C-alpha positions in Angstrom: 54.3 89.0 42.0 53.0 86.6 39.4 49.9 84.4 39.9 52.1 81.3 39.1 54.6 82.2 41.8 51.8 82.6 44.3 50.2 79.2 43.3 53.6 77.5 43.6 54.0 79.1 47.0 50.6 77.9 48.2 51.0 74.3 46.9 54.6 74.1 48.2 53.3 75.1 51.7 50.7 72.4 51.5 53.2 69.9 50.4 55.6 70.8 53.2 52.8 70.8 55.8 51.9 67.3 54.8 55.5 66.1 55.0 56.0 67.8 58.4 52.9 66.1 59.8 54.1 62.8 58.4 57.5 63.3 60.0 55.9 64.0 63.4 53.8 60.9 63.1 56.8 58.8 62.2 58.8 60.0 65.2 55.9 59.9 67.6 56.6 56.2 68.3 59.8 57.0 70.1 59.3 57.4 73.9 62.8 58.9 74.5 65.8 60.4 72.8 67.8 57.2 73.6 65.3 55.2 71.5 65.7 57.7 68.6 69.5 57.6 69.0 69.6 53.8 68.8 67.2 53.6 65.8 68.4 50.9 63.3 69.3 52.3 59.9 67.4 49.4 58.3 64.2 50.1 60.1 61.1 51.4 58.3 61.1 54.5 60.5 64.7 55.4 59.4 63.8 54.8 55.8 60.7 56.9 55.8 62.0 59.7 58.0 65.0 60.0 55.6 62.8 60.2 52.6 60.5 62.8 54.2 63.5 64.9 55.2 65.0 64.7 51.7 61.9 66.0 50.1 61.3 68.6 52.8 64.7 70.1 52.4 64.3 70.6 48.7 60.7 71.8 49.1 62.0 74.6 51.3 64.3 75.7 48.5 61.2 76.2 46.3 59.3 78.0 49.1 62.3 80.3 49.7 62.4 81.1 46.0 58.8 82.2 46.2 59.6 84.4 49.2 62.5 86.0 47.3 60.1 86.8 44.4 57.5 88.1 46.9 59.9 90.6 48.4 59.6 94.3 47.6 62.2 95.5 45.0 64.2 97.4 47.6 64.4 94.3 49.9 64.9 91.6 47.3 68.6 91.2 48.3 67.4 89.8 51.7 65.3 87.2 49.8 68.2 86.3 47.6 70.5 85.9 50.6 67.9 83.7 52.3 67.6 81.6 49.1 71.3 81.2 48.9 71.6 79.9 52.5 68.6 77.6 51.9 70.3 76.1 48.9 73.4 75.4 51.1 71.1 73.9 53.7 69.3 71.6 51.2 72.6 70.5 49.7 74.1 69.5 53.1 70.9 67.7 54.2 70.3 66.0 50.9 73.8 64.6 50.7 73.5 63.5 54.3 70.1 61.8 53.9 70.9 60.2 50.5 74.0 58.6 52.0 71.9 57.4 54.9 69.3 55.9 52.5 71.9 54.2 50.3 75.4 53.2 51.4 74.7 53.2 55.1 71.4 51.3 54.8 72.9 48.8 52.3 75.9 48.3 54.5 73.7 47.4 57.5 71.5 45.1 55.4 74.6 43.2 54.2 76.0 43.0 57.8 79.0 45.1 56.7 78.6 47.9 59.2 82.1 48.0 60.7 83.2 51.5 61.5 79.9 53.1 60.7 78.8 53.9 64.2 79.5 57.5 63.7 77.4 57.6 60.6 74.0 56.8 62.2 71.4 59.6 61.7 71.1 60.4 65.4 73.8 58.4 67.0 76.2 59.6 69.7 78.9 61.8 68.2 77.5 61.1 64.8 79.0 62.7 61.7 75.5 62.7 60.2 73.9 64.5 63.1 76.7 67.1 62.9 75.8 67.7 59.2 72.1 67.9 60.2 73.0 70.6 62.7 75.0 72.4 60.0 72.0 72.4 57.7 69.0 72.9 60.0 70.9 74.8 62.7 73.4 77.0 60.9 72.3 77.5 57.2 68.6 77.5 57.7 68.8 79.8 60.7 70.8 82.3 58.6 68.2 82.0 55.9 65.4 82.6 58.5 67.2 85.7 59.8 67.7 87.0 56.3 64.0 86.8 55.2 62.4 88.0 58.4 62.8 91.7 57.4 60.7 91.0 54.3 57.5 90.6 56.3 56.4 93.9 57.8 52.9 94.7 56.4 49.9 93.5 58.5 49.4 91.1 61.3 49.9 88.0 59.2 53.3 89.1 57.9 54.4 90.2 61.3 53.6 86.7 62.6 55.6 85.2 59.8 58.5 87.4 60.6 58.2 86.4 64.3 58.3 82.7 63.4 61.4 83.2 61.3 63.2 85.2 64.0 62.2 82.6 66.6 63.5 79.8 64.3 66.8 81.7 63.9 67.2 82.2 67.6 66.3 78.7 68.6 68.4 77.2 65.8 71.5 79.2 66.7 71.1 78.4 70.4 70.9 74.7 69.5 74.1 74.9 67.5 75.9 76.5 70.4 74.6 73.8 72.7 75.8 71.2 70.3 79.2 72.8 70.0 79.6 72.9 73.7 78.0 69.5 74.4 75.1 71.1 76.3 71.6 69.6 76.7 70.3 72.9 75.3 71.0 71.4 71.9 67.5 69.8 72.2 65.9 73.2 71.8 66.6 73.0 68.1 63.8 70.4 67.7 61.4 73.2 68.6 62.8 75.3 65.7 62.6 72.7 62.9 59.4 71.2 64.3 56.5 73.4 65.4 58.1 76.8 64.7 59.1 76.0 61.1 55.7 74.2 60.6 53.9 77.3 61.8 55.9 79.5 59.4 55.1 77.3 56.5 51.4 77.3 57.2 51.3 81.0 57.6 53.2 81.5 54.4 50.7 79.3 52.6 47.8 81.5 53.9 49.7 84.6 52.9 50.3 83.4 49.3 46.7 82.2 49.1 45.4 85.6 50.1 47.7 87.4 47.7 46.6 85.1 44.8 42.9 86.0 45.5 43.8 89.7 45.7 45.6 89.4 42.4 42.7 87.6 40.8 40.2 90.3 42.1 42.4 93.1 40.7 42.6 91.3 37.3 38.9 90.9 37.2 38.3 94.5 38.3 40.7 95.7 35.6 38.8 93.8 32.9 35.5 95.3 34.0 36.7 98.9 34.0 
């Protein structure tokens, strides 16, 4: 694995960790799910949460590309499958959030919101929330399941594998809850919140360690 790939992996992990922390801070002002559901599309919270999500989704594509390159040759297919599902995830979420930040937001600012009730980010029976579930719940869960087998060496890698498997299980369970109108859908917020955040941080540590190992090997080679 090249030094550049490792560096990109480290800095992408840092970038995503900062964005994830910012998102949690933004949403911490909501005392209940009802308050989140009734959030105005023109509010600063809706604006910044949409921007953070847009950048986070595409940052995950970069991180997954680094994971695919990190994989052992005999397992690279799993990394490529994970990357493909992550691209699908990012495409769905990006289209969703861009529409929210532009046409939906502008329509509400111009008081021309007739018929847009189903296009609120977290509204009841929202088309946008359905797309979010497709991205975070279906595609990213499939990506997580795909890359989990890549991490088998050492305690750190096993923790990363565990985080990805946990994400996949929680995300899939949330999708089933959503499909059957069950309150269990809320379990998904654990997946794309603390579980995904932990996976990103652990990946950053892994790539940082690997970059230092690669550097030491290069120096040792020069000295011999």
